[in-house]
C-alpha positions in Angstrom: -33.5 -9.2 45.1 -35.0 -11.9 47.1 -32.8 -14.7 48.3 -35.0 -17.1 46.5 -34.6 -15.1 43.2 -30.9 -15.2 43.6 -30.9 -18.9 44.2 -33.0 -19.5 41.2 -30.7 -17.5 39.0 -27.5 -19.2 40.1 -29.2 -22.7 39.4 -30.2 -21.6 36.1 -26.7 -20.6 35.1 -25.3 -23.8 36.5 -27.8 -26.0 34.6 -26.9 -24.0 31.4 -23.2 -24.5 31.8 -23.8 -28.2 32.4 -25.7 -28.4 29.3 -23.2 -26.6 27.2 -20.2 -28.9 28.6 -22.4 -32.0 27.9 -23.0 -31.0 24.2 -19.3 -30.1 23.8 -18.2 -33.5 25.2 -20.6 -35.3 22.9 -19.2 -33.4 19.8 -15.7 -34.3 20.9 -16.7 -37.9 21.2 -18.3 -37.9 17.7 -15.2 -36.2 16.1 -12.8 -38.6 17.9 -14.9 -41.6 16.8 -15.0 -40.4 13.3 -11.1 -39.9 13.2 -10.6 -43.5 14.7 -12.9 -44.9 12.1 -11.0 -43.0 9.1 -7.7 -44.1 10.6 -8.8 -47.8 10.8 -10.0 -47.6 7.1 -6.6 -46.2 6.1 -4.5 -48.8 8.2 -6.7 -51.6 6.7 -6.2 -50.4 3.1 -2.6 -50.3 3.8 -2.5 -53.8 5.2 -4.3 -55.1 2.1 -1.2 -54.0 0.0 1.5 -55.0 2.6 0.9 -58.2 4.4 4.2 -57.8 6.3 2.7 -55.0 8.5 1.8 -55.8 12.0 -1.9 -56.1 12.7 -1.8 -54.6 16.2 -2.5 -50.9 17.0 0.1 -48.6 15.6 1.6 -45.6 17.7 -0.3 -43.2 15.5 -3.6 -44.9 15.9 -3.1 -44.9 19.7 -2.3 -41.0 19.7 -5.2 -40.4 17.6 -7.6 -42.4 19.8 -6.3 -40.4 22.8 -7.0 -37.2 20.9 -3.4 -36.0 20.8 -3.1 -35.7 17.2 -5.3 -35.5 14.2 -4.9 -37.7 11.1 -4.0 -36.0 7.9 -4.5 -37.2 4.4 -1.4 -38.7 2.6 -0.2 -36.6 -0.2 2.5 -37.0 -3.0 5.4 -34.9 -2.0 6.5 -34.2 -5.5 4.3 -33.5 -8.6 4.3 -36.1 -11.2 6.1 -35.0 -14.4 6.6 -36.7 -17.8 10.1 -37.7 -19.3 8.8 -39.1 -22.6 10.1 -36.3 -24.7 13.8 -37.1 -23.7 13.5 -40.8 -23.3 11.5 -41.5 -26.6 12.1 -38.7 -28.9 15.5 -37.2 -28.3 17.4 -40.3 -27.5 15.6 -42.5 -30.1 14.2 -40.4 -33.0 16.5 -37.3 -33.4 19.0 -37.3 -36.2 22.4 -35.7 -36.3 21.0 -32.4 -37.7 18.5 -32.1 -34.7 21.4 -32.9 -32.3 23.6 -30.2 -33.7 20.9 -27.5 -34.0 19.6 -28.1 -30.3 22.5 -29.5 -28.3 25.2 -28.0 -30.5 27.0 -31.4 -30.9 26.5 -34.7 -32.5 25.0 -37.6 -30.4 28.3 -39.4 -30.6 30.2 -36.5 -29.2 27.4 -36.1 -26.5 27.8 -39.6 -25.3 31.5 -39.3 -25.2 31.2 -36.3 -23.1 28.9 -38.0 -20.7 31.4 -40.9 -20.4 34.2 -38.4 -19.7 32.2 -36.5 -16.9 30.6 -39.7 -15.4 33.2 -39.7 -12.4 32.0 -36.4 -11.1 28.3 -36.7 -12.0 27.5 -40.3 -10.9 24.9 -40.1 -8.1 23.2 -43.0 -6.2 19.5 -43.6 -6.0 17.6 -42.8 -2.8 14.6 -44.3 -1.2 12.7 -41.2 -2.2 13.6 -41.3 -5.9 15.9 -42.5 -8.6 18.7 -40.1 -9.3 19.0 -38.3 -12.7 21.0 -40.1 -15.2 24.4 -38.8 -16.4 23.1 -38.2 -19.9 20.1 -36.3 -18.8 22.0 -34.2 -16.3 24.5 -33.2 -19.1 21.7 -32.7 -21.5 19.9 -30.3 -19.2 23.1 -28.3 -18.8 23.9 -28.1 -22.6 20.3 -27.2 -23.5 20.4 -24.3 -21.0 23.8 -23.2 -22.1 22.8 -23.4 -25.8 19.4 -21.9 -25.9 17.8 -18.7 -24.3 15.2 -20.7 -22.5 14.3 -20.0 -19.0 14.9 -22.7 -16.3 11.2 -23.2 -16.0 10.9 -23.8 -19.7 13.9 -26.3 -19.6 12.2 -28.0 -16.6 9.0 -28.5 -18.4 10.9 -29.8 -21.5 12.7 -32.5 -19.6 10.1 -33.3 -17.0 12.1 -32.2 -13.8 11.8 -29.3 -11.3 13.1 -26.0 -12.0 15.7 -26.0 -9.2 17.0 -29.3 -10.6 17.9 -27.6 -13.7 19.9 -24.9 -11.9 21.8 -27.6 -9.8 22.4 -29.7 -13.0 24.0 -26.7 -14.8 26.4 -25.9 -12.0 27.3 -29.6 -11.5 28.2 -30.1 -15.2 30.1 -26.8 -15.2 32.2 -27.7 -12.2 32.8 -31.2 -13.6 34.0 -29.7 -17.0 36.4 -27.4 -15.2 37.7 -30.1 -12.9 38.0 -32.9 -15.4 38.3 -31.6 -19.0 39.6 -27.9 -18.8 43.2 -28.8 -18.4 43.1 -31.7 -20.9 41.1 -30.1 -23.7 42.1 -26.4 -23.6 45.9 -26.7 -24.4 48.3 -25.0 -26.6 49.1 -28.2 -28.6 51.8 -28.5 -31.3 52.8 -24.9 -32.0 54.5 -25.8 -35.4 51.3 -27.5 -36.7 49.3 -24.5 -35.8 51.8 -22.1 -37.5 51.8 -24.4 -40.6 48.0 -24.5 -40.5 47.7 -20.6 -40.4 50.4 -20.3 -43.2 48.3 -22.5 -45.5 45.5 -20.0 -44.8 47.6 -17.0 -45.8 48.7 -15.9 -42.3 52.5 -16.7 -41.9 54.1 -16.8 -38.5 50.8 -16.9 -36.7 50.5 -19.0 -33.5 46.8 -18.3 -32.9 43.8 -15.9 -33.2 42.9 -14.0 -30.0 39.8 -11.8 -29.3 37.5 -10.9 -26.5 33.8 -11.3 -26.1 31.3 -10.1 -23.5 29.3 -12.6 -21.5 25.9 -10.9 -20.4 25.4 -11.1 -16.6 22.9 -9.7 -14.0 24.2 -6.4 -12.6 26.0 -7.1 -9.4 25.2 -5.0 -6.2 28.8 -4.1 -5.6 30.6 -1.9 -8.2 27.9 -2.5 -10.7 29.2 0.3 -12.9 32.5 -1.4 -13.7 30.6 -4.2 -15.4 28.8 -2.0 -17.8 30.6 -2.5 -21.3 30.8 0.0 -24.2 27.6 -1.4 -25.6 25.6 -0.6 -22.6 24.9 -3.9 -20.6 26.4 -5.7 -17.8 29.0 -8.3 -18.8 32.2 -10.1 -18.0 35.0 -10.3 -20.5 36.1 -13.6 -22.0 39.4 -13.8 -23.7 40.1 -16.6 -26.0 42.9 -17.9 -28.1 42.1 -20.4 -31.0 44.2 -22.4 -33.5 43.9 -22.7 -37.2 40.9 -25.2 -36.8 38.9 -22.9 -34.4 39.8 -25.0 -31.4 40.3 -23.3 -28.0 44.0 -23.3 -26.9 43.7 -20.7 -24.1 40.9 -18.9 -22.1 40.8 -16.2 -19.6 37.4 -15.1 -18.1 36.3 -12.9 -15.2 37.4 -9.3 -15.9 34.5 -6.7 -15.6 32.9 -5.6 -18.9 34.3 -2.1 -18.6 37.9 -3.3 -18.9 39.5 -2.9 -22.2 40.8 -6.0 -24.2 44.4 -4.9 -24.1 44.3 -4.6 -20.5 42.8 -8.1 -20.1 45.5 -9.5 -22.4 48.4 -7.9 -20.6 47.3 -9.3 -17.3 46.5 -12.7 -18.4 48.6 -15.8 -17.9 49.0 -16.1 -21.6 50.8 -12.8 -21.8 53.1 -13.7 -18.8 54.1 -17.0 -20.4 54.8 -15.2 -23.7 57.1 -12.7 -22.0 58.9 -15.5 -20.2 59.3 -17.5 -23.4 57.3 -20.5 -22.4 55.4 -20.5 -25.6 
């Protein structure tokens, strides 16, 4: 190839490259100007609602103008939900029969329970959002425990997140165990219980005892031990009640496959009876 042809080809490539670079730089300038204009509009709108903000350039604006970061549209970090059903229907409209049917207790009992659990369930508001009230936290847990509804269904019912329901159930359960279990589930006056059973036709009876199976998800370890005689995974709950049906002793945690007699023989109630404490 002739030297003149080579020189012409090289110059053509160089000119094309310069043109491409020039067009790319112009596009970058347009994009940067567009971002700066959008940012100024956002900043002006924010200043319109908060006069205490500084009117000088902000760090984010400087970084955007230098092309280091791109502005993003502000979004709500949590979806808006409605709590009208709980605030205006349950607390203000429901009668005693509706409380008993859905929460399994009267409204007065519910409020008393909230008062007893308040030391463990009281939370402070944060800058992000207000904390759930103690009443709503207890209601979430009781509704989940009293009904077969899923966590998602309960969350939609109360206007909270699904994970909030799970947290509330565990918090209330731990609070009940820590604050109320030792005060509420007690043997009481044995002579009064015996007299009560005698009036019902059961002389010399200090309580009625039985076991029940609490359904659970099959555990990964030794899952077969939790399959009860009815064919599903469970834990055994042994309960002793007085003549009025009030719990006086409970024992829970044995695998569903274990017989009721074995649960009773290994319970603290049996040991205390052997020792003559009761």
